N, C-alpha and C positions, 0 to 999 in steps of 0.2 A: 434257558431261554425266558421270554417274558410272556405271561398270559395276561390277556386283557378282557376279561369277562365284563359284560354289560356295554361294550363299546361297539359303535358303528363300523360298517366296512371301510368308510371314509377315514375313521379315526384309527383303524388297524393299520390301513394303507398309508397314513401318514406317519405313524409310529415306525412302520417299516422302512419306509424311505428316510425319514429322518435320522435313523439309527444306522445309516449306511448299509441298508438291506440286512440288518442283523450285525454287522460287524462290530458296531458301537456296544452292543450288548454282550459280546463275548470276550472283550478285552479287559482283562482285570486292571492291566496298567495302560494308560494313553489310549483309551477308547476313542479320542479324537483322531489320533493319527493312524490307527488301523481303519476307522470308518472313513478316513479321507481317501481311500485306495480307489474307489470307483471314480472318484474326480480325475484320477490318471487317465483311465480310459475315456472318459468324456473329454478330456483336454486333447487326447491324441486325435479325436475326431475333429474338435473344434478347430485345432490348428491346421488342418487340411483344407479349411473353408477360406474362401476370401475375406479380407478383413472387416467389411462391413456385416457379413454375416457371424464372423466370430464375436463383433460387439452386440449385436442383435440376441445371439444365443445367450452370451453372458449376461445381458441385461435381463432376458427372459427366466433365466436360471436364478437371478438374484430374487427378482419379483415372485417366483414360484416357491422359492425356498421359505420365504415370510409365513405364509399360511400353513406350510406344511410344518415349520418349526413351533408355530403358535399352537397348533393343534396337539402335538406332541407334547409340548410343554404341558399344557392342561391336562393330558391323559396321564403322563408321567408324575404329574404333580409336585414338581420341583422347577425352580427358576433356573432356566438354562442348563439344565440336567446335562452332565457330563456325557452321557449316553447319547444325546443328540447331536449329531455330526453332518447334517444335511447342510449346515451353513459352511462347513469346511469342503464336502466334496461337491457341493452344487456351485461353489464360488471358485474353486480352484482352477477352472480354466482362465478365469480372469488374471491370474498369475503368469499365464503364459501367452496371452494375446500377442499374435505378430511375431513370435519364435518358431523356428523351424525345428520343431521337436523330433520329426522322423528323420531329418537329415543329419540331426546331431544327438544321437541318443543318450550323450552324456548330460544333456540339459535336462531329462526328465528327473533323476534324483537330486540334481542340484536344486531344481526349481520346486520340487517336493519339499526338500529340506528347507529351503528360503521361507516357502510359503508357511510351513509348519512353525519356525522361528518367528516369524512376523505375527502369526496367530498367537503363540505363546506370550510373546513381549508385547503385543498390543500398543504399538507407538500412538502418542496422541494424533487425532481425537479418538482412536479406537476403544482405548480403555474407557474413557468417560462415557462413551455412547453406549457401552454394554449395559450401563445402568437403566436404560429404557425397557419397559416391560413387554412381554410378549414376543411375538414372532420378529418384530421389527428389531427389538434390542438384541435378539440372538444373532440375527443376520448383519446388522448395519456396522457391528465392529469387525467383523469378518471381511466385509465389503473393504472397509478402509485398510485393514491389515493386508487385504489382496493387493489393492493399490500400491502398497508400499513393497510388497514382494515383486509385482510386476516391473517396478522401476529398478530394483535391485537385480532381478532376474535379466533384463536387458542390460545392464550395467556389465553385468559378468559375462554375458554372451559377447558383448562387444569387446570388453576387456580381452578375453580369451581368443576371439577370432583375430585381434590386431597382434596379440602375441603369435600367434600361429602363423601370420602372414609374412 
């Protein structure tokens, strides 16, 4: 694990949340993927809400991720440190807005993989936006990648449902 001598409670709490509650610290390979898993639980709750609340929660989580990632980046001392995965788990619910995850459980792994692929590929303008420094730079590329994933996930859902009908 990670020791953080000389840090405040807020800094330690930010690093804990930013690393996916420590999951991003224990994965030697693909820490962002392992650290994204808390986002699945959050997404399951979010998709049970009415659409306006889903949108509000996703906006709130996006805005909250910025200072959390900013503090974690400063404490860890590396720009967009791979162990920081709050941008992935806190924004994963964006990728599933409006989708009936609990009614169609097959959507969960599909949406997760699509989100991870979009985060890794970072279609424009996501790749260019990650050059911004601090928490905004860490989060904004994932925000745009999540919007791409949302569109793809809806396309997959509707294609599968049409095929099954």
